[in-house]
One Martini backbone bead per residue (centre of mass of N, CA, C, O) as a GRO file, in nm:
protein
  112
    1MET     BB    1   0.097   0.035   0.022
    2HIS     BB    2   0.027   0.366  -0.062
    3SER     BB    3   0.113   0.706   0.034
    4TYR     BB    4  -0.015   1.040  -0.006
    5GLU     BB    5   0.072   1.379   0.014
    6ILE     BB    6  -0.122   1.678   0.024
    7TYR     BB    7  -0.046   2.044   0.034
    8GLY     BB    8  -0.285   2.221  -0.135
    9CYS     BB    9  -0.546   2.259   0.057
   10ASN     BB   10  -0.559   2.560   0.160
   11SER     BB   11  -0.635   2.674  -0.148
   12CYS     BB   12  -0.890   2.511  -0.151
   13GLU     BB   13  -1.240   2.520  -0.189
   14LEU     BB   14  -1.291   2.195  -0.094
   15LYS     BB   15  -1.174   2.140   0.195
   16SER     BB   16  -1.440   2.117   0.374
   17LYS     BB   17  -1.534   1.846   0.205
   18CYS     BB   18  -1.243   1.666   0.236
   19SER     BB   19  -1.100   1.811   0.499
   20ILE     BB   20  -0.999   1.825   0.865
   21ASN     BB   21  -0.721   1.927   0.849
   22LYS     BB   22  -0.542   2.188   0.996
   23ARG     BB   23  -0.261   2.177   0.812
   24GLY     BB   24  -0.350   2.103   0.502
   25ARG     BB   25  -0.353   1.789   0.497
   26ARG     BB   26  -0.365   1.499   0.277
   27ARG     BB   27  -0.427   1.151   0.288
   28ILE     BB   28  -0.357   0.910   0.035
   29THR     BB   29  -0.468   0.574  -0.004
   30ARG     BB   30  -0.311   0.307  -0.196
   31TRP     BB   31  -0.283   0.047  -0.371
   32VAL     BB   32  -0.059  -0.072  -0.584
   33ASP     BB   33  -0.308  -0.228  -0.768
   34GLU     BB   34  -0.561  -0.030  -0.803
   35ALA     BB   35  -0.566   0.022  -1.110
   36ILE     BB   36  -0.637  -0.268  -1.185
   37MET     BB   37  -0.902  -0.287  -1.024
   38GLU     BB   38  -1.042  -0.054  -1.177
   39ALA     BB   39  -1.029  -0.186  -1.459
   40VAL     BB   40  -1.198  -0.432  -1.389
   41ALA     BB   41  -1.451  -0.279  -1.296
   42ARG     BB   42  -1.499  -0.138  -1.566
   43ARG     BB   43  -1.533  -0.395  -1.739
   44MET     BB   44  -1.774  -0.507  -1.578
   45THR     BB   45  -1.968  -0.263  -1.640
   46GLU     BB   46  -1.940  -0.274  -1.960
   47HIS     BB   47  -1.950  -0.625  -1.938
   48PRO     BB   48  -2.180  -0.820  -1.786
   49GLU     BB   49  -2.187  -1.079  -1.971
   50LYS     BB   50  -1.901  -1.181  -1.889
   51ALA     BB   51  -1.965  -1.235  -1.593
   52GLU     BB   52  -2.183  -1.449  -1.643
   53LEU     BB   53  -2.002  -1.647  -1.798
   54ARG     BB   54  -1.797  -1.688  -1.572
   55LYS     BB   55  -1.990  -1.809  -1.368
   56CYS     BB   56  -2.059  -2.059  -1.543
   57LEU     BB   57  -1.753  -2.165  -1.574
   58VAL     BB   58  -1.611  -2.124  -1.276
   59GLU     BB   59  -1.811  -2.198  -1.036
   60HIS     BB   60  -1.870  -2.501  -1.071
   61PRO     BB   61  -1.607  -2.637  -0.969
   62PHE     BB   62  -1.622  -2.519  -0.680
   63GLY     BB   63  -1.894  -2.644  -0.604
   64THR     BB   64  -1.812  -2.938  -0.650
   65ILE     BB   65  -1.575  -2.946  -0.455
   66LYS     BB   66  -1.734  -2.855  -0.202
   67ARG     BB   67  -1.987  -3.058  -0.217
   68ALA     BB   68  -1.937  -3.336  -0.374
   69MET     BB   69  -1.625  -3.359  -0.240
   70ASN     BB   70  -1.599  -3.241   0.051
   71GLN     BB   71  -1.415  -2.936   0.012
   72GLY     BB   72  -1.475  -2.668   0.214
   73TYR     BB   73  -1.194  -2.737   0.355
   74PHE     BB   74  -0.895  -2.746   0.513
   75LEU     BB   75  -0.689  -2.979   0.691
   76MET     BB   76  -0.444  -2.825   0.659
   77ARG     BB   77  -0.135  -2.655   0.751
   78GLY     BB   78   0.003  -2.448   0.550
   79LEU     BB   79   0.102  -2.361   0.242
   80SER     BB   80   0.220  -2.631   0.128
   81LYS     BB   81  -0.010  -2.817   0.227
   82VAL     BB   82  -0.245  -2.670   0.093
   83GLY     BB   83  -0.134  -2.692  -0.193
   84ALA     BB   84  -0.137  -3.001  -0.202
   85GLU     BB   85  -0.438  -3.038  -0.142
   86ALA     BB   86  -0.540  -2.874  -0.384
   87SER     BB   87  -0.402  -3.041  -0.606
   88LEU     BB   88  -0.546  -3.310  -0.541
   89THR     BB   89  -0.834  -3.206  -0.578
   90ILE     BB   90  -0.801  -3.115  -0.876
   91LEU     BB   91  -0.716  -3.388  -0.986
   92ALA     BB   92  -0.977  -3.536  -0.906
   93TYR     BB   93  -1.165  -3.357  -1.070
   94ASN     BB   94  -1.036  -3.407  -1.350
   95LEU     BB   95  -1.071  -3.714  -1.354
   96ARG     BB   96  -1.378  -3.710  -1.325
   97ARG     BB   97  -1.434  -3.552  -1.586
   98VAL     BB   98  -1.306  -3.751  -1.783
   99MET     BB   99  -1.485  -3.992  -1.706
  100ASN     BB  100  -1.756  -3.847  -1.783
  101ILE     BB  101  -1.681  -3.784  -2.083
  102LEU     BB  102  -1.521  -4.056  -2.188
  103GLY     BB  103  -1.452  -4.265  -1.992
  104VAL     BB  104  -1.266  -4.517  -1.871
  105ARG     BB  105  -1.165  -4.660  -2.124
  106LYS     BB  106  -1.052  -4.409  -2.281
  107MET     BB  107  -0.866  -4.314  -2.059
  108MET     BB  108  -0.689  -4.571  -2.046
  109GLU     BB  109  -0.598  -4.559  -2.343
  110ALA     BB  110  -0.456  -4.279  -2.318
  111VAL     BB  111  -0.249  -4.364  -2.094
  112THR     BB  112  -0.128  -4.640  -2.246
   0.00000   0.00000   0.00000
């Protein structure tokens, strides 16, 4: 997070609406990547149909992993252990998808 101090507030006509600081300084705090977040928000408001499509495509795997595979929370603690647990869960999800789409026989033929 970065913060910037602006010192020209004493001469500004809008000071009473924007700052209560007696010394005429105003501190503005922004996240380092806030410009990126603003660009994403702007794209989302300009193209709401893309957000709906993303929900249809992306949210389904997470719901399946959480509910159907009973993985609503991590059992392990620590970043590397949680990463390994997430990787195994995603591998199991992907294998299950392949079996549902191709069938076990075709999947086994592709592997061997």
